[in-house]
Each structure stands twice: as C-alpha cells, then as structure tokens.
MDAnalysis code that builds the backbone (N, CA, C; Angstrom):
import MDAnalysis as mda
import numpy as np

u = mda.Universe.empty(351, n_residues=117, atom_resindex=np.repeat(np.arange(117), 3), trajectory=True)
u.add_TopologyAttr("name", ["N", "CA", "C"] * 117)
u.add_TopologyAttr("resid", np.arange(1, 118))
u.add_TopologyAttr("resname", ["GLN", "VAL", "GLN", "LEU", "VAL", "GLU", "SER", "GLY", "GLY", "GLY", "LEU", "VAL", "GLN", "PRO", "GLY", "GLU", "SER", "LEU", "ARG", "LEU", "SER", "CYS", "ALA", "ALA", "SER", "GLY", "SER", "ILE", "PHE", "SER", "LEU", "ASN", "THR", "MET", "GLY", "TRP", "TYR", "ARG", "GLU", "ALA", "PRO", "GLY", "LYS", "GLN", "ARG", "GLU", "LEU", "VAL", "ALA", "ARG", "ILE", "PHE", "SER", "ALA", "GLY", "GLY", "ARG", "ASN", "TYR", "ALA", "ASP", "SER", "VAL", "LYS", "GLY", "ARG", "PHE", "THR", "ILE", "SER", "ARG", "ASP", "ASN", "ALA", "LYS", "ASN", "THR", "VAL", "TYR", "LEU", "GLN", "MET", "ASN", "SER", "LEU", "LYS", "PRO", "GLU", "ASP", "THR", "ALA", "VAL", "TYR", "TYR", "CYS", "ASN", "LEU", "PHE", "GLU", "VAL", "ILE", "LYS", "LYS", "SER", "ASN", "TYR", "TRP", "GLY", "GLN", "GLY", "THR", "GLN", "VAL", "THR", "VAL", "SER", "SER"])
u.atoms.positions = np.array([
    [16.147, -2.187, -67.416],
    [14.737, -2.128, -67.050],
    [14.569, -2.611, -65.614],
    [13.625, -2.022, -64.909],
    [13.360, -2.367, -63.520],
    [12.047, -3.116, -63.426],
    [12.029, -4.193, -62.670],
    [10.799, -4.939, -62.421],
    [10.483, -4.893, -60.928],
    [9.203, -4.764, -60.623],
    [8.727, -4.760, -59.246],
    [7.733, -5.896, -59.084],
    [7.952, -6.729, -58.080],
    [7.067, -7.863, -57.834],
    [6.523, -7.757, -56.417],
    [5.192, -7.645, -56.325],
    [4.533, -7.493, -55.029],
    [4.008, -8.830, -54.537],
    [3.852, -8.926, -53.229],
    [3.232, -10.098, -52.620],
    [2.640, -9.697, -51.276],
    [1.714, -10.532, -50.792],
    [1.204, -10.333, -49.440],
    [-0.232, -9.861, -49.334],
    [-0.888, -9.582, -50.437],
    [-2.281, -9.156, -50.352],
    [-3.189, -10.303, -49.951],
    [-4.460, -9.974, -49.713],
    [-5.409, -11.022, -49.360],
    [-6.672, -10.463, -48.770],
    [-7.469, -11.376, -48.211],
    [-8.739, -11.026, -47.587],
    [-8.596, -11.168, -46.073],
    [-8.903, -10.097, -45.353],
    [-8.830, -10.123, -43.902],
    [-10.067, -9.461, -43.319],
    [-10.291, -9.683, -42.033],
    [-11.401, -9.044, -41.334],
    [-10.943, -7.700, -40.750],
    [-11.880, -6.814, -40.501],
    [-11.517, -5.530, -39.875],
    [-10.759, -5.753, -38.567],
    [-9.713, -4.938, -38.377],
    [-8.890, -5.054, -37.186],
    [-7.687, -5.958, -37.341],
    [-7.658, -6.742, -38.387],
    [-6.534, -7.651, -38.603],
    [-5.388, -6.948, -39.330],
    [-4.315, -7.715, -39.562],
    [-3.097, -7.145, -40.145],
    [-2.695, -7.888, -41.410],
    [-1.952, -7.185, -42.246],
    [-1.326, -7.772, -43.430],
    [0.026, -7.106, -43.623],
    [0.931, -7.828, -44.273],
    [2.223, -7.261, -44.618],
    [2.459, -7.438, -46.113],
    [2.645, -6.330, -46.793],
    [2.949, -6.360, -48.216],
    [4.456, -6.260, -48.419],
    [4.931, -6.952, -49.447],
    [6.346, -6.876, -49.817],
    [6.456, -6.544, -51.296],
    [7.531, -5.864, -51.657],
    [7.776, -5.533, -53.058],
    [9.279, -5.618, -53.300],
    [9.656, -6.536, -54.171],
    [11.067, -6.719, -54.502],
    [11.356, -6.113, -55.864],
    [12.376, -5.266, -55.922],
    [12.780, -4.633, -57.176],
    [13.999, -5.342, -57.734],
    [14.024, -5.525, -59.026],
    [15.174, -6.137, -59.683],
    [15.506, -5.362, -60.953],
    [16.723, -5.555, -61.438],
    [17.162, -4.832, -62.626],
    [18.212, -3.801, -62.260],
    [18.418, -2.870, -63.147],
    [19.421, -1.832, -62.947],
    [18.788, -0.678, -62.178],
    [19.102, -0.603, -60.887],
    [18.451, 0.367, -60.015],
    [19.480, 1.333, -59.451],
    [19.223, 2.629, -59.610],
    [20.085, 3.620, -58.999],
    [19.811, 3.666, -57.502],
    [20.866, 3.855, -56.732],
    [20.721, 3.801, -55.276],
    [19.892, 4.954, -54.735],
    [19.909, 6.115, -55.433],
    [19.140, 7.257, -54.957],
    [17.721, 7.132, -55.507],
    [16.827, 6.611, -54.676],
    [15.465, 6.419, -55.150],
    [14.481, 6.484, -54.000],
    [13.236, 6.567, -54.364],
    [12.136, 6.523, -53.403],
    [11.297, 5.307, -53.731],
    [10.947, 4.541, -52.716],
    [10.038, 3.407, -52.904],
    [8.779, 3.666, -52.097],
    [7.668, 3.240, -52.635],
    [6.430, 3.535, -51.937],
    [5.291, 2.632, -52.342],
    [4.170, 2.853, -51.696],
    [2.937, 2.128, -51.951],
    [1.821, 3.123, -52.247],
    [1.081, 2.825, -53.279],
    [-0.111, 3.566, -53.654],
    [-1.265, 2.581, -53.662],
    [-2.476, 3.106, -53.608],
    [-3.637, 2.227, -53.700],
    [-4.719, 2.865, -54.553],
    [-5.518, 1.982, -55.134],
    [-6.600, 2.415, -56.006],
    [-7.840, 1.620, -55.669],
    [-8.847, 2.302, -55.145],
    [-10.115, 1.663, -54.821],
    [-11.069, 1.841, -55.999],
    [-12.061, 0.985, -56.118],
    [-13.009, 1.100, -57.236],
    [-13.645, 2.479, -57.289],
    [-13.594, 3.107, -58.463],
    [-14.206, 4.409, -58.640],
    [-13.411, 5.570, -58.090],
    [-12.213, 5.294, -57.583],
    [-11.397, 6.366, -57.004],
    [-10.053, 6.450, -57.711],
    [-9.404, 7.596, -57.571],
    [-8.087, 7.771, -58.160],
    [-7.027, 7.084, -57.306],
    [-5.933, 6.734, -57.964],
    [-4.810, 6.163, -57.231],
    [-4.252, 7.208, -56.274],
    [-3.965, 6.771, -55.042],
    [-3.490, 7.701, -54.031],
    [-2.257, 7.146, -53.320],
    [-1.427, 8.052, -52.855],
    [-0.247, 7.659, -52.085],
    [-0.676, 7.125, -50.732],
    [-0.104, 5.993, -50.350],
    [-0.314, 5.433, -49.013],
    [0.884, 5.778, -48.132],
    [2.070, 5.439, -48.623],
    [3.293, 5.701, -47.862],
    [4.475, 5.595, -48.809],
    [5.539, 6.339, -48.495],
    [6.754, 6.226, -49.283],
    [7.953, 6.412, -48.360],
    [9.065, 5.849, -48.794],
    [10.281, 5.924, -47.994],
    [11.442, 6.255, -48.915],
    [12.261, 7.211, -48.491],
    [13.382, 7.665, -49.292],
    [14.604, 6.789, -49.002],
    [15.564, 6.833, -49.893],
    [16.724, 5.965, -49.746],
    [17.482, 6.248, -48.446],
    [17.391, 7.486, -47.951],
    [18.057, 7.819, -46.689],
    [17.215, 7.461, -45.473],
    [15.960, 7.050, -45.708],
    [15.136, 6.571, -44.610],
    [13.949, 7.443, -44.230],
    [13.857, 8.663, -44.747],
    [12.713, 9.502, -44.431],
    [11.423, 8.888, -44.965],
    [10.313, 9.161, -44.298],
    [9.027, 8.550, -44.646],
    [7.911, 9.579, -44.740],
    [6.955, 9.324, -45.618],
    [5.699, 10.075, -45.694],
    [4.558, 9.083, -45.607],
    [3.463, 9.502, -44.954],
    [2.266, 8.673, -44.856],
    [1.035, 9.505, -45.201],
    [0.050, 8.852, -45.804],
    [-1.250, 9.479, -45.940],
    [-1.865, 9.619, -44.557],
    [-2.612, 10.697, -44.343],
    [-3.223, 10.918, -43.029],
    [-4.105, 9.744, -42.614],
    [-4.756, 9.124, -43.573],
    [-5.712, 8.050, -43.275],
    [-5.051, 6.787, -42.726],
    [-3.730, 6.661, -42.881],
    [-3.060, 5.443, -42.423],
    [-2.049, 5.694, -41.322],
    [-1.830, 6.948, -40.962],
    [-0.854, 7.271, -39.915],
    [-1.229, 6.565, -38.616],
    [-0.220, 5.965, -37.993],
    [-0.448, 5.252, -36.749],
    [-0.888, 3.809, -36.928],
    [-1.255, 3.438, -38.145],
    [-1.694, 2.049, -38.409],
    [-0.741, 1.322, -39.359],
    [-0.195, 2.043, -40.326],
    [0.697, 1.439, -41.326],
    [2.133, 1.882, -41.074],
    [3.058, 0.988, -41.381],
    [4.475, 1.301, -41.273],
    [5.193, 0.828, -42.529],
    [5.938, 1.743, -43.153],
    [6.712, 1.385, -44.333],
    [8.174, 1.240, -43.935],
    [8.838, 0.256, -44.531],
    [10.254, 0.048, -44.263],
    [10.906, -0.495, -45.532],
    [12.224, -0.469, -45.548],
    [12.921, -0.967, -46.730],
    [14.229, -1.631, -46.334],
    [14.628, -2.576, -47.170],
    [15.913, -3.248, -47.037],
    [16.693, -2.909, -48.301],
    [17.607, -1.963, -48.202],
    [18.319, -1.498, -49.396],
    [19.193, -2.587, -50.009],
    [19.714, -3.472, -49.185],
    [20.552, -4.554, -49.701],
    [19.753, -5.503, -50.584],
    [18.466, -5.623, -50.294],
    [17.603, -6.526, -51.059],
    [16.717, -5.771, -52.047],
    [16.836, -4.428, -52.078],
    [15.946, -3.610, -52.938],
    [14.488, -3.981, -52.717],
    [14.123, -4.095, -51.471],
    [12.770, -4.528, -51.108],
    [12.146, -3.508, -50.171],
    [10.860, -3.245, -50.402],
    [10.094, -2.360, -49.534],
    [8.932, -3.148, -48.941],
    [8.591, -2.827, -47.714],
    [7.524, -3.520, -46.992],
    [6.479, -2.508, -46.527],
    [5.265, -2.997, -46.391],
    [4.206, -2.186, -45.799],
    [3.488, -3.046, -44.773],
    [3.700, -2.741, -43.517],
    [2.993, -3.426, -42.427],
    [1.692, -2.675, -42.175],
    [0.583, -3.356, -42.346],
    [-0.726, -2.733, -42.196],
    [-1.441, -3.359, -41.016],
    [-1.670, -2.570, -39.996],
    [-2.369, -3.029, -38.787],
    [-3.716, -2.337, -38.669],
    [-4.573, -2.901, -37.846],
    [-5.903, -2.317, -37.599],
    [-6.600, -1.966, -38.910],
    [-6.630, -2.913, -39.803],
    [-7.206, -2.653, -41.123],
    [-8.694, -2.359, -41.039],
    [-9.132, -1.481, -41.924],
    [-10.528, -1.049, -41.984],
    [-11.094, -1.380, -43.368],
    [-12.404, -1.503, -43.476],
    [-12.989, -1.759, -44.800],
    [-12.580, -0.713, -45.833],
    [-12.398, 0.514, -45.421],
    [-12.007, 1.567, -46.368],
    [-10.573, 1.433, -46.861],
    [-9.812, 0.503, -46.299],
    [-8.473, 0.219, -46.819],
    [-8.525, -0.735, -48.014],
    [-9.692, -1.252, -48.311],
    [-9.842, -2.164, -49.441],
    [-9.474, -1.469, -50.746],
    [-8.541, -2.060, -51.479],
    [-8.059, -1.465, -52.724],
    [-7.022, -2.393, -53.352],
    [-6.645, -2.059, -54.564],
    [-5.462, -2.682, -55.159],
    [-4.269, -1.817, -54.768],
    [-3.271, -2.449, -54.190],
    [-2.078, -1.743, -53.724],
    [-0.951, -1.938, -54.731],
    [-0.351, -0.827, -55.118],
    [0.709, -0.836, -56.125],
    [2.020, -0.376, -55.518],
    [3.059, -1.104, -55.819],
    [4.404, -0.713, -55.427],
    [4.959, 0.267, -56.462],
    [5.723, 1.221, -55.990],
    [6.300, 2.235, -56.880],
    [7.770, 2.463, -56.541],
    [8.563, 2.641, -57.576],
    [9.956, 3.041, -57.406],
    [10.227, 4.241, -58.294],
    [10.759, 5.292, -57.702],
    [11.089, 6.502, -58.448],
    [12.585, 6.762, -58.317],
    [13.272, 6.776, -59.458],
    [14.701, 7.055, -59.454],
    [14.889, 8.558, -59.563],
    [15.509, 9.150, -58.535],
    [15.550, 10.601, -58.404],
    [16.340, 11.264, -59.539],
    [17.516, 10.724, -59.865],
    [18.367, 11.387, -60.854],
    [17.821, 11.190, -62.266],
    [17.425, 9.982, -62.607],
    [16.892, 9.695, -63.946],
    [15.444, 10.137, -64.074],
    [14.785, 10.376, -62.956],
    [13.359, 10.703, -62.935],
    [12.556, 9.619, -63.654],
    [12.922, 8.382, -63.426],
    [12.185, 7.242, -63.985],
    [11.242, 6.701, -62.931],
    [10.055, 6.313, -63.379],
    [8.991, 5.870, -62.481],
    [8.581, 4.459, -62.866],
    [8.555, 3.546, -61.921],
    [8.204, 2.158, -62.184],
    [7.080, 1.719, -61.253],
    [6.237, 0.814, -61.773],
    [5.096, 0.307, -61.016],
    [5.073, -1.216, -61.018],
    [4.592, -1.770, -59.902],
    [4.323, -3.192, -59.852],
    [2.968, -3.490, -60.475],
    [2.614, -4.769, -60.483],
    [1.378, -5.192, -61.134],
    [0.153, -5.010, -60.229],
    [0.384, -4.774, -58.959],
    [-0.720, -4.569, -58.023],
    [-1.087, -5.834, -57.273],
    [-1.500, -5.665, -56.028],
    [-1.974, -6.785, -55.218],
    [-3.244, -6.347, -54.487],
    [-4.236, -7.223, -54.504],
    [-5.544, -6.877, -53.934],
    [-5.524, -7.054, -52.422],
    [-6.020, -6.032, -51.729],
    [-6.249, -6.105, -50.287],
    [-7.736, -5.871, -50.060],
    [-8.389, -6.830, -49.430],
    [-9.812, -6.716, -49.142],
    [-10.027, -6.879, -47.653],
    [-10.699, -5.890, -47.063],
    [-11.003, -5.925, -45.632],
    [-12.512, -5.991, -45.477],
    [-12.980, -7.129, -45.009],
    [-14.419, -7.346, -44.940],
    [-14.742, -8.385, -43.888],
    [-15.877, -8.183, -43.222],
    [-16.337, -9.167, -42.254],
    [-17.296, -10.150, -42.919],
])
C-alpha cells in the first residue's frame, strides 16, 4: 500500500508564496507520475501540475509561469512551489501518485491553501 503525506499549506496574502511537499511511502513502482490537484468549494477537482518519472511536466494554464513542480525520486517526494498567489488559488490541494504499469492511483489527505487579504 502507498501512503502520501502532504505539508506546507496555510493562509497567505495575495502575491505571496507557498511551497507544498508530498512524501510517498510504501511499495512504489519507479515508473510513475506525481502531481497536485486542487478542489475549491463548489468546483470539481482539477489538475494543477504533474511531473513524470523522467522529468516531463504539465501545468494548468491558470498556474503557468507562477507554479513550479519538482520531484526528488530518491526521496519519493514531490514539491509545488507556488508564487504570486491569487485569491482564486484558494482550494484544498491534493497530492496524487499514479503508477503507470499497475494503473494504481493514490491520493493524499489534502492540505488547505487560502489566499486572502
């Protein structure tokens, strides 16, 4: 079984930065995708950014140029650096790990990010 533990959420003012971390533990296949999704009140969960085991990245258009996703494969950890935060970035952010060969999907418990003045 795979466990994902997120950290780094909080309350910030518009224009400020936050860094989210997600550490995966358990039996993890090396060929996987790690990413961040978010869910705002009344909205569906949406992809924010994801990074493949070889290093390729995808970003939602709304965060391009402001957010950066990275990973440390040795630590099975993924990071999301969020700069120039906006009130519309307010949401619960969920870490995700998808194992490509097994097609298994895992989620973290979520961490709240609130951007407000």
